[in-house]
ZADOSE-950642 format. One record per atom (N, C-alpha, C): residue in one letter; y, x, z. Coordinates in pm, whole numbers, plus 32768, in hexadecimal, padded with zeros to 4 digits. Layout:
AYXZ
...
***
This chain:
M53075382951B
M5343537495A0
M52DC53429606
F528C52E195DC
F522952A89636
F51C653139664
Q519E53699606
Q514053D39628
Q517E5436968B
T51FC54599675
T524254B596CF
T524B547B975C
V526F53FC9765
V527A53B897E6
V51F353B5982C
T518A539297E1
T51045388981B
T50D5540E9853
L50EB54799808
L50C254FE9836
L5110552998B2
T5190550898B4
T51E255299929
T51B554DC99A4
L5198545B9990
L516A54099A00
L50E054349A31
L508D545F99D5
L5008549199FC
L5016550D9A55
E507655619A33
E509055D79A85
E50BA55AF9B13
G5112554B9B1A
G513C551A9B9D
G50CB54D49BE7
F5077548E9B9C
F500754479BDB
F4FA254A99C16
L4F8F551B9BD6
L4F3555819C0D
L4F6755B39C94
Q4FEA55BE9CA3
Q502355E59D23
Q500D55769D8A
T501E54F99D5E
T500454869DB5
T4F7254849DE0
L4F1954999D81
L4E8A54989D9D
L4E65550A9DFB
R4EA0557D9DE9
R4E8655F09E40
R4EAE55D29ED1
L4F2455979EE1
L4F5355739F67
L4EF955089FA4
F4ECF54A99F55
F4E77543D9F82
F4DF054739FB4
V4DB254C59F62
V4D2C54F99F83
V4D3155539FFF
L4D8F55B0A003
L4D98560CA074
L4DB955C3A0F6
T4E0B555AA0EC
T4E2A550BA164
T4DAC54CCA19C
L4D585495A147
L4CDC5458A175
L4C7B54C0A1AD
V4C725531A16A
V4C15559BA196
V4C3255C6A226
F4CB255CFA247
F4CD755FEA2CE
F4CE9558CA333
S4D1F551CA308
S4D4054B2A368
S4CC9545EA394
L4C65544DA340
L4BF153FDA368
L4BA5543DA3DE
P4B7F54BEA3D7
P4B3C54FAA44C
P4B9B550CA4C3
L4C1A552FA4A8
L4C795540A515
L4C9054BDA55E
G4C915450A514
G4CA253CDA552
G4C3253ACA5B3
L4BB753D5A591
L4B4553BCA5EA
L4B56540CA66B
I4B825489A65E
I4B9854DDA6D4
I4C0554A1A72E
I4C715472A6EE
I4CDF5436A73B
I4CB053B6A781
S4C59536AA73F
S4C2852EFA77D
S4BD9530CA7FC
F4B8E537AA7FD
F4B4553A1A877
F4BA853C2A8E6
G4C175404A8C1
G4C7D5423A924
G4CBE53A6A95C
S4CD85344A905
S4D1952C9A932
S4CBD5272A987
M4C395289A97D
M4BD9523DA9CD
M4BA9528BAA47
S4BDD5304AA55
S4BB1535AAAC4
S4BCF5319AB4B
K4B775332ABAA
K4B8B5301AC32
K4BE35360AC83
I4C0353D2AC49
I4C595435AC8B
I4CEA5417AC64
S4D3953EBACC2
S4DC053BEACA5
S4E1A542CAC6C
I4E0354A9AC93
I4E565517AC62
I4E3F552EABCC
I4DCE54FFAB98
I4DB15506AB09
I4DDC5485AAC5
K4DB65416AB00
K4DCF5393AAC3
K4E635374AAB5
A4EB2538DAB1E
A4F405367AB1E
A4F8F53A8AAAE
P4F8A542EAA9E
P4FD8546BAA31
P4FA75443A9A6
V4F245430A997
V4EEF5406A915
V4F21537BA8F3
R4F1B531FA954
R4F4B5297A93C
R4FE25297A920
F502C52F1A961
F50BD52F9A94B
F50DB5326A8BC
V5093538DA88F
V50A853BFA806
V50875352A79F
I5019530CA7B4
I4FF452A0A759
I50605235A755
W50965214A7CB
W510151AFA7D4
W517D51DBA786
V51A2525AA794
V5218528EA74E
V5203528DA6B7
I519052BCA68B
I517352C4A5FB
I516B523AA5BC
R512951DEA5FF
R511B5156A5C9
R519D5107A5D2
G51F65130A62C
G527150E5A641
G52E95118A5F5
T52D85185A5AA
T534851BCA55B
T532251C2A4C8
P538351B9A46D
P536551BBA3DD
P532E5241A3AF
L52D4523DA350
L529C52B7A317
L5308530AA2D5
M536B52CAA29A
M53D85314A25A
M54235369A2C1
L543C5330A337
L547F537AA3A1
L542953F1A3CD
Q53A753DCA3D8
Q534D5447A400
Q534D54B8A399
L53525495A31A
L535954FAA2B0
L53D65550A2BF
L54485511A2D7
L54C55559A2E3
L54C655B3A35F
V5494557DA3CF
V549255CBA44C
V54355643A43F
I53BE562CA408
I535C5699A3FD
I538B5704A39A
Y53CD56DCA32F
Y53F8573FA2CC
Y5474578BA2FA
Y54D95742A32C
Y55575784A34F
Y555B57B1A3E1
G550F576EA438
G5515578AA4C8
G54FE581AA4F0
P548F5859A4C6
P547658E4A4EE
P54E45944A4C6
G551C5932A44F
G5586598AA421
G5604597CA474
I56265900A49A
I569E58E8A4E9
I568C5918A579
I561558FDA5B2
I55FC591EA63F
I55E059B3A652
F558759E8A5FE
F555A5A73A612
F559E5AD6A5B2
H55F05AA0A556
H56365AF5A4F4
H55D35B4AA4A3
A55645B09A480
A54FE5B4FA431
A54BC5AEDA3D2
N54A35B19A359
N54615AC5A2F5
N53CA5AD2A305
V538F5A7AA355
V53005A85A373
V52A95A54A301
W52E15A08A2A5
W528F59CEA23A
W52885A24A1BD
G52DD5A87A1B2
G52E15AD5A138
G53455A9BA0D8
S53625AE3A071
S53CA5AB9A013
S538E5A749F98
G53E65A329F4F
G53BD59F59ED0
G536959789EDD
D532B59549E6E
D52DB58DA9E68
D526558DE9EC9
G522859549ED8
G51B559619F30
G51D859429FC1
G524B59719FEF
G52765958A078
G529058C5A091
R52D25885A032
R52EE57F5A040
R526D57A5A041
F520E57CE9FEE
F518F57859FE9
F51435792A06D
I5141580AA0A6
I50FB5820A125
I513957CBA194
A51BE57C7A198
A52035776A1FD
A51E156E2A1ED
A51DE56B5A170
A51BC5629A156
A512C560CA181
L50D35669A162
L50465658A186
L50355650A21E
V507A56A6A268
V507256A4A2FA
V50A2561EA330
A511155EDA2FA
A5148556DA327
A50E754FBA30A
F50AB54FBA295
F504D5490A270
F4FCF5497A2C5
V4F9D550EA2DD
V4F23551DA32E
V4F3A54ECA3BC
I4FAA5512A3F8
I4FC854E6A480
I4FD5544EA485
N501E5417A425
N50345387A423
N4FB25339A413
Y4F65535DA3AE
Y4EEC530FA390
Y4E7A5329A3F2
S4E75539FA42D
S4E0D53B8A492
S4E23535FA50C
C4EA25344A52D
C4EBE52EAA59E
C4E96525AA57D
Y4EB3522EA503
Y4E8A51A8A4DB
Y4DF1519CA4D5
F4DB05200A49C
F4D1F51FFA495
F4CE05202A520
S4D1F5249A57D
S4CE95253A605
S4CE151CAA647
E4D455176A62D
E4D4450F0A667
E4CD85099A628
I4CBF50AFA5A8
I4C525065A566
I4BCB5091A59E
Y4BBA5114A5AD
Y4B3F5148A5E9
Y4B2C5111A676
R4B985115A6C4
R4B9050E7A74F
R4B675055A756
G4BA45003A701
G4B814F75A6FE
G4AF04F5FA6D7
G4AC04FAEA676
G4A354FA0A64B
G49D34FC9A6B7
I49EF5038A6FA
I4995506AA762
I4992500BA7DA
Q4A064FDCA802
Q4A0D4F84A877
Q49DB4EF7A85B
S49C84ED6A7DB
S49964E51A7BA
S48FE4E47A7CA
I48BB4EB9A7D9
I482A4EB9A7EC
I48094E8DA87B
P47B64E27A88C
P47954DF6A912
P475B4E63A96C
A47824E61A9EA
A47524EC5AA4A
A46BB4EBEAA5A
G46824E49AA41
G45F14E39AA4E
G45A34E94A9F2
Q45DC4EBAA981
Q45964F11A924
Q458D4F9FA95B
Y45F64FC9A99F
Y45F2504CA9E1
Y4587504BAA4F
E45854FDEAA9D
E45264FD4AB0B
E44974FCEAAD8
A44824F86AA69
A43FC4F7DAA2F
A43CB5005AA00
G44275054A9C6
G440450DAA99A
G43DD5133AA0E
Q44255126AA7C
Q44055176AAF2
Q437E514FAB2D
V436050CDAB2A
V42DF509FAB5B
V426D50D8AB08
L428650E8AA86
L4220511FAA2C
L421751B8AA35
G426851F2AA8A
G42625282AA9E
G42B352D4AA3C
M43105293A9F4
M436352DBA994
M43D7531EA9DB
T44005390A9A8
T447553D5A9DF
T44F45391A9AC
K456753B0A9E9
K45E65377A9BD
K4603539EA92C
H45DF5418A908
H45F35448A87F
H45A053F5A81D
Q452353DBA83F
Q44CA538CA7E9
Q44F952FCA7DE
I452652C4A84D
I45555239A84D
I45CE522BA7F1
F462A528CA7FB
F46A45281A7AB
F4688528EA716
F463952F4A6F1
F46265310A663
F45BA52B9A621
K4557528CA66C
K44EA5240A630
K44F651A9A643
V4546517FA6A6
V455350F0A6C1
V45E250BFA6A8
V46415102A6E6
V46CB50D2A6E4
V471250F2A661
L470A516FA635
L475A519CA5C4
L4740514CA544
L46C3512BA529
L46A350E0A4B0
L46E75057A4AF
Q46EA5018A524
Q472D4F96A52E
Q47C44FA3A526
V47F8500EA562
V48885027A55E
V48B7503BA4CF
I486C5088A481
I489150A3A3F6
I489F5022A3A8
K483E4FC9A3B9
K48434F49A372
K48BE4EF7A39A
R48DD4EF9A41A
R494C4EA7A44B
R49D54EDDA424
I49DE4F61A413
I4A624F9CA3F8
I4A7E4FAFA363
V4A1B4F99A30D
V4A334FADA27E
V4AA64F57A249
P4AAC4ED4A268
P4B1C4E83A234
P4BA64EB5A260
P4BBE4ECCA2E4
P4C434EFEA30A
P4C604F8CA2D9
I4BF84FE0A2D4
I4C0C5068A2A0
I4C325062A20C
S4BED500EA1C0
S4C0B5003A131
S4C984FD0A11B
N4CC64F76A172
N4D4E4F43A167
N4DB34FB3A17D
E4D9A5007A1E2
E4DF55077A1FD
E4DF350DDA18C
I4D7F50F3A151
I4D745154A0E4
I4DC15125A069
I4DB950A4A04C
I4E04506E9FDB
I4E9A50739FF8
T4EBF505DA077
T4F4B506BA09E
T4F7A50FCA08B
L4F21515BA0A8
L4F4251E8A096
L4F645207A005
V4F1F51C79FA7
V4F3C51DD9F19
V4FD151C49EFF
K500551569F36
K509151339F1F
K50F051879F75
D50C451A99FEE
D511A51F8A048
D51345284A016
T50DD52B89FBF
T50F4533F9F8B
T517B534A9F44
S51AE52D89F16
S523052D99ED2
S52A153039F2F
L528B52F59FB3
L52F3531BA013
L530A53B1A017
A52AA53FD9FE5
A52B7548F9FE6
A532F54BE9F94
R535F54699F3B
R53D3548F9EE9
R545154A19F3C
V5452546D9FB9
V54C8547AA00E
V54E3550CA032
I547A5560A02C
I548E55F0A041
I5473563D9FBE
A548755F79F4F
A548256349EC9
A53F856669EA2
V5390561F9ECA
V530B56399E95
V530055ED9E12
Y52DF56319DA8
Y52E655F69D23
Y526B55A19D03
E5263552E9D46
E51F454D39D2B
E521954799CB6
I51C754159C9B
I51D453CA9C1E
I5257537B9C13
I5286533E9C80
I530252F19C78
I537A534D9C60
W537653C39C9E
W53E154259C84
W53E754449BEF
E5372545A9BB3
E536D547A9B24
E539D54039AD0
G537653899AF8
G53A253139AAE
G543852FE9AB7
Q546F53159B2C
Q54FE53039B40
Q5550536C9AF6
S551553E19ADF
S5560544D9A9D
S558B54269A10
F554353C999D1
F5566539F9949
F55E5534B9946
I560A531199B8
I568652C299BC
I56FD531D99A2
K56FD539399E2
K576C53F199D2
K576154409950
S56E7546A992E
S56D854C398BA
S56DD547A9834
A56A753FE982F
A56A053B797B0
A56E3532E97B3
G571153049827
G575552839830
G56F9520C981D
I567A521C983D
I561A51AE9830
I55D8519398B7
I55B8511498D1
I558050F09953
I54ED50C8994C
W54BB50AC98D4
W5431507998CB
W53C850DB9900
P53DD516198FC
P537851BA9938
P536651A299CE
L53D151749A11
L53C751569AA0
L536A50E09AB7
F5372507B9A62
F5317500A9A6C
F528950319A41
Y5281508F99E6
Y520150C099B4
Y51AF51009A25
T51F6513A9A87
T51AD51769AF7
T5159510E9B41
G518750909B3E
G513C50259B80
G50B050149B47
V50A050319AC6
V501C50269A87
V4FBB50889AC7
F4FEA51019AE2
F4F9451669B21
F4F6A51399BAD
Y4FC951039BF8
Y4FA950D39C7F
Y4F46505F9C7B
L4F5D50039C20
L4F054F8E9C16
L4E774FB69BEF
L4E6B50109B8F
L4DE5503C9B64
L4D9D50869BD4
F4DE450DE9C19
F4DA7512B9C84
F4D7F50D19CF8
S4DD850759D1E
S4DB850179D8A
S4D444FBB9D63
G4D414F959CE3
G4CD44F419CB4
G4C4D4F869CBD
L4C4B50069C96
L4BCE50549CA0
L4BA050629D31
L4BFF50789D8B
L4BDE50849E18
L4BA94FFF9E50
T4BE54F929E25
T4BB74F0D9E51
T4B274EF49E27
I4B074F189DAC
I4A7E4F099D7A
I4A1E4F619DC8
L4A494FDD9DE2
L49F6503D9E2C
L49D8500A9EB8
F4A3D4FDB9F00
F4A284FAD9F89
F49D94F2A9F8C
G49E94ED89F25
G49974E5F9F1C
G49044E839F0F
H48E84EEA9EC0
H485F4F199EB0
H48284F529F32
I487D4F9D9F7A
I48534FD79FFA
I48334F69A05F
E48854F01A063
E486C4E92A0C1
E47E74E4EA0A4
K47C64E3FA024
K47444E03A000
K46D14E5CA02C
K46E44EE0A01F
K467B4F3EA048
K46664F3BA0DF
L46CE4F17A12A
L46C64F15A1BC
L46A54E8AA1F3
S46744E34A19E
S46574DABA1C9
S45D44D9FA215
Y45934E0FA238
Y45124E0AA27A
Y451A4DD8A30A
F45944DCBA342
F45A04D9CA3CC
F45BA4D06A3D4
R45B34CC0A364
R45C94C30A368
R45584BE8A3B0
***
């Protein structure tokens, strides 16, 4: 029985891991782009970007999952996500990317704006272009400053992937809970916690190592 449960949970964990990785792949760069929009001096760009960030950060991710998955079908009477497991997964991925890119954008914005204006001015005095100042002077410092909050959000993402089950994405908790109905046992549900703890532990070690590597600005 233990082997059967473990194999089933591993299958669910692979779905969790897939959602986790793809969310990071898309949301990390998108978050940087959104942060530029939120810092724009052009109000017609800044205002709507800041509004979207406010809405996303101010509403539950579970609500966003439900709206994104069911909303298009109800409003446009069309299944834009496709049918079956693949369609549900795509909808979940879109919801996670939108949510986390907004959170990451605020972290990026805070990191960029924390750099003293004098460093920009010093770069200009040295004849550097804005592009050179950002990538050779500012960005390296920003990366070091944002690693702790980014790592915190990434570890939170590990746990948030469980919310995908609200639209029937068969992630690890869904698989663990299925044993309650099929076999009348609850321990597989608690067993899923081991997977989360191990994965979060590995990420904690990884980010600790990254922070040490970025200690050159001390």
